[in-house]
C-alpha positions in Angstrom: 4.6 -199.1 36.2 5.3 -200.6 39.6 5.9 -204.4 39.4 4.9 -206.8 42.1 7.3 -209.4 40.8 10.3 -209.2 38.5 11.7 -212.4 36.9 14.9 -213.2 34.9 14.7 -216.4 32.8 17.7 -218.1 31.4 16.0 -219.3 28.2 13.0 -218.3 26.2 10.8 -221.4 26.6 11.4 -221.4 30.3 10.3 -217.8 30.4 7.1 -218.7 28.6 6.6 -221.5 31.1 7.0 -219.1 34.0 4.8 -216.4 32.4 2.1 -219.0 31.8 2.3 -220.1 35.5 2.0 -216.5 36.8 -0.9 -215.7 34.5 -2.8 -218.8 35.6 -2.3 -217.7 39.2 -3.9 -214.3 38.4 -1.0 -212.0 37.7 -1.1 -209.8 34.6 2.2 -210.8 32.9 4.3 -209.8 30.0 7.3 -211.7 28.7 10.0 -209.6 27.1 12.8 -210.8 24.9 16.0 -209.5 26.4 16.2 -206.4 28.6 13.6 -204.0 27.2 14.5 -200.7 25.7 13.3 -197.7 27.7 10.9 -196.7 24.9 9.1 -200.0 24.8 5.5 -199.3 25.8 4.2 -201.9 28.2 0.7 -202.2 29.6 0.0 -202.0 33.3 1.0 -205.4 34.6 1.9 -207.2 37.8 4.9 -209.1 36.6 7.5 -209.0 33.8 9.5 -212.0 32.8 12.8 -210.9 31.1 13.8 -213.7 28.8 17.6 -214.2 28.3 19.4 -216.8 26.2 21.9 -217.3 28.9 21.7 -220.9 30.0 24.6 -222.3 28.0 26.7 -219.2 27.2 30.0 -218.2 29.0 29.3 -217.7 32.7 30.7 -214.1 32.8 28.4 -213.0 30.0 25.4 -214.7 31.7 26.1 -212.8 34.9 26.4 -209.4 33.1 23.2 -209.9 31.2 21.3 -211.1 34.3 22.5 -208.1 36.3 21.3 -205.8 33.5 17.9 -207.4 33.7 17.8 -207.1 37.4 18.7 -203.4 37.2 15.8 -202.8 34.7 13.3 -204.7 36.9 14.4 -202.9 40.1 14.0 -199.6 38.3 10.3 -200.6 37.7 9.7 -201.2 41.4 10.2 -204.9 41.7 11.1 -205.7 45.3 11.6 -209.4 44.6 13.5 -210.9 41.7 13.1 -214.6 40.7 16.0 -216.0 38.7 14.1 -218.6 36.7 16.0 -221.8 35.8 15.1 -225.1 34.2 13.1 -227.6 36.3 15.8 -230.1 35.5 18.5 -227.8 36.8 20.3 -227.7 33.4 23.8 -226.4 34.3 27.3 -227.8 34.1 29.9 -227.5 36.9 31.1 -224.3 35.2 27.6 -222.7 35.6 25.6 -220.9 34.8 23.1 -221.2 37.7 25.7 -220.8 40.5 27.6 -217.7 39.1 24.3 -215.9 38.3 22.9 -216.7 41.7 26.1 -215.5 43.4 26.0 -212.2 41.6 22.3 -211.5 42.2 22.7 -212.4 45.9 25.6 -210.1 46.2 23.7 -207.3 44.6 20.6 -207.8 46.7 22.4 -208.1 50.1 20.5 -211.2 51.0 22.4 -213.4 53.5 20.9 -216.6 52.0 18.9 -217.5 48.8 16.2 -220.1 48.6 16.6 -222.4 45.6 14.3 -225.1 44.2 13.5 -226.4 40.7 10.5 -228.4 42.0 7.3 -228.2 40.0 5.1 -231.2 41.0 2.5 -230.4 38.3 5.2 -231.3 35.6 6.6 -234.2 37.6 9.6 -232.4 39.0 10.0 -233.0 42.8 12.9 -232.5 45.3 13.4 -234.8 48.3 16.4 -234.7 50.6 17.9 -232.4 48.1 17.6 -234.9 45.2 15.7 -233.9 42.0 13.3 -236.5 40.6 11.9 -236.4 37.1 8.7 -238.4 37.5 9.6 -241.5 39.5 13.4 -241.5 38.7 16.3 -239.5 39.9 17.6 -236.8 37.5 20.7 -238.8 36.6 18.6 -241.8 35.5 16.2 -239.7 33.4 16.7 -238.8 29.7 18.4 -235.6 30.9 21.6 -237.6 31.4 21.9 -237.5 27.6 21.2 -233.7 27.2 23.4 -232.5 24.3 24.4 -229.3 26.0 24.0 -229.9 29.8 24.0 -233.6 30.5 22.9 -234.1 34.1 24.8 -236.9 35.9 24.1 -236.1 39.6 20.6 -235.8 41.1 21.8 -234.3 44.4 21.3 -230.5 43.9 23.3 -229.6 47.0 26.3 -231.1 45.4 25.5 -229.8 41.9 25.1 -226.2 43.1 28.1 -226.3 45.4 30.3 -227.3 42.5 29.5 -224.1 40.6 28.8 -221.5 43.4 31.3 -219.6 45.5 29.1 -220.1 48.6 28.3 -223.0 50.8 25.0 -224.8 50.0 22.6 -226.2 52.6 19.2 -227.9 52.6 15.7 -227.2 53.8 14.3 -230.7 54.0 10.7 -231.7 53.7 10.3 -232.4 57.4 11.2 -228.8 58.2 9.0 -227.5 55.4 5.9 -229.4 56.6 6.3 -227.7 60.0 5.4 -224.4 58.3 6.9 -221.0 57.5 8.3 -220.2 60.9 10.2 -223.5 61.0 11.7 -222.7 57.6 12.6 -219.2 58.5 14.4 -220.5 61.6 16.3 -223.1 59.5 17.4 -220.4 57.0 18.6 -218.2 59.8 20.6 -221.1 61.3 22.2 -221.9 57.9 23.0 -218.2 57.2 24.6 -218.0 60.6 27.0 -220.8 59.5 28.0 -218.9 56.4 25.8 -220.8 54.1 24.6 -218.6 51.3 22.1 -220.8 49.4 19.6 -223.5 50.5 18.0 -226.1 48.3 14.4 -226.5 49.4 12.6 -229.9 49.1 9.1 -229.7 47.6 6.8 -232.6 46.7 3.4 -231.0 46.7 1.9 -227.7 45.6 1.4 -226.7 49.2 5.2 -226.9 49.7 5.6 -224.4 46.9 3.1 -222.1 48.6 5.2 -222.2 51.8 8.4 -221.6 49.9 6.9 -218.7 48.0 5.7 -217.0 51.2 9.1 -217.2 52.7 10.9 -216.2 49.5 9.1 -212.9 49.6 11.0 -212.1 52.8 14.1 -211.9 50.6 15.0 -209.9 47.5 16.1 -212.8 45.4 15.1 -216.4 44.9 16.1 -219.1 42.4 14.0 -221.8 40.9 11.7 -223.1 38.2 8.1 -222.2 37.5 7.0 -224.0 40.7 8.5 -221.3 42.9 6.9 -218.8 40.6 3.6 -220.4 41.4 4.4 -220.1 45.1 5.4 -216.5 44.8 2.3 -215.6 42.8 -0.1 -217.3 45.3 1.6 -215.5 48.1 1.2 -212.1 46.4 -2.5 -212.7 45.8 -3.0 -214.1 49.3 -1.4 -211.0 50.9 -3.5 -208.6 48.8 -0.5 -207.2 47.0 -2.0 -208.3 43.7 -5.6 -208.4 42.7 -6.0 -211.4 40.3 -7.1 -210.0 36.9 -5.0 -211.8 34.3 -7.9 -213.1 32.2 -8.9 -209.5 31.3 -5.5 -208.3 30.3 -4.8 -210.1 27.1 -6.2 -209.0 23.7 -8.1 -211.7 21.8 -8.3 -210.5 18.2 -7.7 -213.2 15.7 -4.4 -213.4 13.8 -4.9 -215.0 10.4 -2.5 -216.1 7.7 -0.4 -219.3 7.2 0.9 -221.3 10.2 4.1 -223.3 10.6 6.0 -225.4 13.2 9.7 -225.7 13.8 11.3 -228.4 15.9 14.9 -228.3 17.0 14.7 -230.2 20.2 16.1 -233.8 20.4 14.1 -234.8 23.5 12.1 -238.0 23.4 8.9 -236.0 23.9 9.5 -233.8 20.8 10.5 -236.8 18.7 7.2 -238.4 19.6 5.3 -235.2 18.8 6.9 -234.9 15.4 5.9 -238.5 14.6 2.3 -237.7 15.6 2.3 -234.5 13.5 3.2 -236.4 10.4 -0.4 -237.8 10.4 -1.9 -234.2 10.4 0.5 -232.0 8.3 3.3 -232.0 5.9 6.6 -232.6 7.6 10.2 -232.0 6.4 13.1 -233.6 8.2 16.3 -231.6 7.6 19.6 -233.3 6.8 21.5 -232.2 9.9 24.8 -233.1 8.3 24.1 -230.7 5.5 22.9 -228.1 8.0 26.3 -228.2 9.7 28.1 -228.0 6.3 26.4 -224.8 5.2 23.2 -222.7 4.6 21.7 -224.4 1.5 19.6 -226.8 3.7 17.7 -223.9 5.1 17.0 -222.6 1.5 15.9 -226.1 0.5 13.4 -226.1 3.4 12.0 -222.7 2.4 11.6 -223.8 -1.2 9.7 -226.9 0.1 7.6 -224.7 2.4 6.7 -222.3 -0.4 4.8 -224.9 -2.3 2.9 -226.3 0.7 2.2 -223.4 3.1 -1.0 -222.4 1.3 -2.5 -225.8 1.8 -2.3 -225.9 5.6 0.2 -226.0 8.5 3.7 -227.4 7.9 6.4 -228.7 10.2 10.2 -228.5 9.6 12.3 -230.5 12.0 16.1 -230.6 12.6 15.5 -233.0 15.5 17.6 -236.2 15.8 18.0 -239.1 18.2 20.6 -238.8 21.0 22.9 -241.2 19.2 22.7 -239.2 16.0 23.5 -236.0 17.9 26.4 -237.6 19.6 27.9 -238.8 16.3 27.5 -235.3 14.8 29.1 -233.7 17.9 32.0 -236.2 17.7 32.7 -235.2 14.1 32.1 -231.4 14.2 32.2 -230.4 17.9 29.3 -229.8 20.2 29.2 -226.0 19.9 29.5 -226.0 16.2 26.6 -228.4 15.7 24.4 -226.5 18.1 25.2 -223.1 16.5 24.6 -224.4 13.0 21.2 -225.9 13.8 20.1 -222.8 15.7 21.1 -220.5 12.8 19.5 -222.7 10.2 16.2 -222.7 12.1 16.4 -218.9 12.6 17.0 -218.6 8.8 13.9 -220.7 8.1 11.8 -218.8 10.6 12.8 -215.5 9.1 12.0 -216.7 5.6 8.6 -218.1 6.7 7.6 -214.8 8.3 8.7 -212.9 5.2 6.3 -215.2 3.3 3.4 -214.3 5.5 3.4 -216.7 8.4 1.9 -215.1 11.5 1.4 -218.2 13.6 4.5 -220.0 14.6 5.1 -222.9 17.0 8.7 -223.6 18.0 10.0 -226.7 19.9 13.3 -226.5 21.8 14.8 -223.9 24.1 17.9 -223.0 22.1 15.9 -223.1 18.9 13.2 -220.8 20.3 15.9 -218.4 21.5 17.5 -218.2 18.1 14.2 -217.8 16.3 12.8 -215.0 18.5 16.1 -213.2 18.4 16.1 -213.3 14.6 12.5 -212.1 14.4 13.3 -209.1 16.7 10.1 -209.5 18.8 10.5 -207.3 21.9 7.8 -209.0 24.0 4.6 -210.9 24.4 1.3 -210.9 26.2 0.7 -214.3 27.8 -2.5 -216.0 26.7 -4.3 -219.4 26.8 -2.4 -222.5 28.0 -1.7 -225.1 25.3 -0.1 -227.6 27.6 1.4 -227.4 31.1 4.0 -224.7 31.0 3.3 -223.6 27.4 1.0 -220.7 26.6 0.0 -218.9 23.4 2.1 -215.7 23.2 0.8 -212.6 21.4 3.6 -210.3 20.2 4.0 -206.8 21.8 5.8 -203.9 20.0 6.2 -205.6 16.6 6.2 -203.1 13.8 5.3 -205.3 10.9 2.1 -206.9 12.2 0.9 -209.0 15.2 2.0 -212.6 15.6 1.0 -215.6 17.7 3.7 -217.9 18.9 4.2 -220.9 21.1 7.7 -221.6 22.5 8.0 -225.1 23.9 10.8 -226.6 26.0 11.7 -230.0 24.5 10.2 -232.2 27.2 6.9 -230.4 27.5 3.5 -231.2 25.9 1.6 -234.3 24.9 1.9 -236.4 21.8 -0.5 -234.1 19.8 1.2 -230.9 20.9 1.7 -229.3 17.5 -1.9 -229.8 16.5 -3.1 -228.7 19.9 -1.1 -225.5 19.7 -2.3 -224.6 16.2 -5.9 -225.3 17.3 -5.6 -222.6 20.0 -4.0 -220.1 17.6 -6.8 -220.0 15.0 
């Protein structure tokens, strides 16, 4: 296998988003869970997205895991590595975007790294270095209340500089609109001043195409799925990749019961849970009891046992931002997050043992905990459910194929759970 593109994603739902984007652009893509073992049999593909659960862990551990992923991808021929981050730049002043970027840049020998979380298709744009979520700056969006990585500054030059060891510059929209050579000249000038990273503005898809073309001049880039789109289109346009993704994914049906799990507290997921209550049985976990011990997960599995044969079910640990804040105040942020993740992983494991083979999971941290527990080594990337969320078909699973959907909290429309299950029949 010789990869045209290697990718390292800092969470599982973000990895699915990127893998979906690459597939839509024509690249045959597999998403792996963690750095694959050497004996994992992968098909002939153009891109591999290595999913790490590294967004909110200790920075040194995130760096070591990302370096291991880079080594594996380089060993499969990947000349360019994309470090995939969230399109809302989820990262505190302690990292982990800056430390991982610094390490990958040092390993690559690149004098400067292009960075952009822009993805206009999903309402993420960057102008004058400021990230907008829809029509509002990042710090005025619901991400200001994120339970793990609250974002209080929309200026990404400042945000990245606070967590990186290098100086951070800007490639503004005016430069970008003048074309690739103007951007190359700007990057060379910044690198000559000792600047090691540059936030790139992007407002339209054509901006991403320019960024992707230039990024391939380098060995590393950093960004969300938008830059992945630019890289993929540049690879296809150059003839490096022949678009053939639609013929790469098996389409055999996977039967059995279906279930949904929701651990995200985003406004979008809360609305989706409310809509799902009209279409399926829904259980809301008592999060206070989840934090206190494991019996809430067992209660959920007992509830599911009597309903799973009648149709899809949904089990939610989601709560409003104020409820989450109160829990964190009483028990500590890390303790609450860990307890919820482990409870949802316990429930997922129990559901699969009961025969569930189609599983929809909402929430990045929840998805990571669930997939880790199920020990699924990788996925083919299939049909798109919503922007950034594909159907995933398991690869290398010993106890039977599964179909999954892993959704970042903010993604998908109001009927997401029903839409996902409809594509997984």
